[in-house]
C-alpha positions, 0 to 999 in steps of 0.5 A: 232367432238370429239377431243382426246389427246393421251399420252404415244404413242409409235411408234408402235401405230401411224399408228394405231392411224391414221387409227382409228381416220379416221375410227371413225371420231375424231380429234387426237393429240398424244404425247409420254410423260405420262400424268402428271401435267407438260404435261396436257397443251397438252390436252387443247381443248380436250374432251377425253384423253387416256394413258397408265399405267405409267400415274397416274390418281389421284385426281390431274389429275382428277381435271384438267380434270374436270376444262378443260371440259374433260369428258372421259378418256380410258386407253389403258391397261386391268388393271386399278390400276393406276386410282382413279375410285371412285373420277372419279365417284364423278366428273362425268368423265366417264372412260373405259379400253380396251381388247385384244385377249388373245392368245398373252399372253397365248402362251407367258405363255406357252413359259415361261413354256418350257424355265424354264423346259428346262433351256433356260436362263442358256443355253443362257448365257453359249453360250455367252461365248462359253460354250457348255457343257451339264452339269446341263442343263437337262430338263424336258418334259411338257407332264409328268407335272401336270399344275395348272392354277389359274384363268380361264377367257379369258387368263387362259382358252386359256392357257388350250386350248394351253396345250391340245396339250402337253398331261399334266395333268391340274388342274384349280382353279377359284372363279367362274368356267367356265363350258367350261373349265371343259371339258378340265381341273379338277377344284379343291381347291386352296390348292390342286392345290398348293400341286399337280401341278409341274407347276403353272401359275397365270391368276387372276386379282389383287384384294384385295383378290388376292394381295400377294396370292403367299406368305410364306404360300402358297409357303409351300403348293407347291411341291418342285421344282415347276415352278412358271409362272407369266404373270398376275400382279406383286403384286399377289406375295410377292416378299420377300417371293418368294426370301425366297423360292428361297434361300431355293431351293423350286422352280425349276424355275420361269418365270416372265414377271411382278414384283411388283413395276415394274412401272417406270422401265419396258418399259423404257430404263434405260441402264445408270441408277440405278434401285431402286427396290432392289428385282427385281435386286436381283431376276433377277440374279438367274440362274433359274429365267427368267424375261421379261419386261411386254411384254406377251401382246405385239403383232401386234394383241394386240396393234391394238386392244388396240389402235382401242378400246381406240378411239371406246370407247371414240367415243361411250361415246361421240356419244351414251352415253355408252361404253361396257368397261366402268368401274363402 
């Protein structure tokens, strides 16, 4: 029977881990600590390991896995920028990731659009001090907007599906256009999307070609008063350039569930700590910038899918020698 060590296990995952271990007939041990040199001994005697994205799967950890006879690793995330895939391949360690339904992130994206357009952050802060005035809180209706969706994979496509009910004009950009999306949105060049969109939402993976795609040059191509939503990856934006755009009143609002260099900050209680990410500390204080802690994915359905997916992937690699989610 395959023995799996699960690291970074949150309380909300425990129930699903126990059920998944029973369903897929594996032995499971788990800890809330991240996988590191200091915690690696927890995986002694295991053939596989899973963790979330705060664990850095670098050369040191991969060497420890090899020496311990651990052949399989699965990240319980879609993204895998925390893994040295090339070195894992050299060592023969099989790596996979997970997927989850796109609906949660897509719904959250549209929620941030509406919150931004209706100035919810300002209204909430006023209410906290019993200021119930309306001055400065006039919003805009989404049905009159042109929404630009950058990236039309599973999540971007689902955002477009949801937006159908609002009656807004929808533009789309993707390096690989999706025929099913073309019936719901108009594919255009990226510069056209920047120039014509009132709301822009990012749903593209973080690649070398998309790193800092939101920068001084691309921001200059956007409409004055544009609303920017990012529920994808923080490093799609050059935060310094975005801050410059805010200070120059280029943006009408921003809704950000992610930000560059969030690792070690988001998903951790820092109530009595000093946050060292100065850009993050500065950008969040603007009244028209709404920020949340990388939680767009965080639904019961998504958590269940990620936990079950990780256990199944590791079981499949061990039992059949392959997994649909293996990263090559």
